[in-house]
N, C-alpha and C positions, 0 to 999 in steps of 0.2 A: 416478480423475481428480482428486478433491479433494486427494489427497496430493501429486500433481505440481503442482497449482495452488499449494498452500501452500508447497512448496519454492521455486517460482519467485518467489512474493511475498516470501518471506524473503530470498532472494538479492538482489532489487531493493532492499528496505529496507536491508539491510546494506551494499550497494554505495553507495547514495545517502547514507545517514546515516553511513557509515564506522564501523559498529559490528560487534561480534561477534554471531553467531547466539545465543549464550548470554545476550545482553542484550536479546533480543527475545521478546515473548510476544503472543499473539493478542488479549488484552484491552487491550493497550497503546493509549493515546491520545496525541494530540499534546501534551497537558499532562504526560505522563509522561517525555518525553524532550526536553531542551533543543535538541538538534540537529534535531528535527522542527519546524522553523519554517515560515513560509508559503512561503518560497522552496523549501526542500527538499520541502515538500508538493507543490508543482507539479512538481518534478522526479520525485518518486515517481509521481504520476499520469501524467505523460508517459511514463515508462519502462514502466508497466503497460499503458498504451494501445498502446505500440509492441510490447511483448512478446506481447500477446494479440490484437493487431489489432482492438481495440475502441475505442469512444469513449464516455466518460462524458458524460452530459448536463450542461451548464454549471450548471444549477440544483442538481444533485446534489453538485457539488464541495465545497461548504461543509459538507455532511453527512458526508463521508468522513473522519471524525475518529479512527477507530480501525482497526487492522489487521483486526479481525473484521468491521466494517462494510464495509470495502473488499472483503474476501473475499466477503461475502454479495452485494454489488452486482455484483461481477465475475462470480460464478456466474450471475446473472440474464442477463448479456450474452453469455455464451459457450455 
């Protein structure tokens, strides 16, 4: 399951940020990629919520600053 989840997350990030999979890694943070700005961050979150039919708590959104943290929090919700 985790592998499917990771694949879906990577596809979402690549689609929203318009980057290649080879430019993405799970320890990546918002600070590592210029395209990962606040607007694209909200687009990523919205796409994840839609893809997985979940809703992140609003208080959590500002803490979702890396692909790894997003994955960990998503696993808790599904």
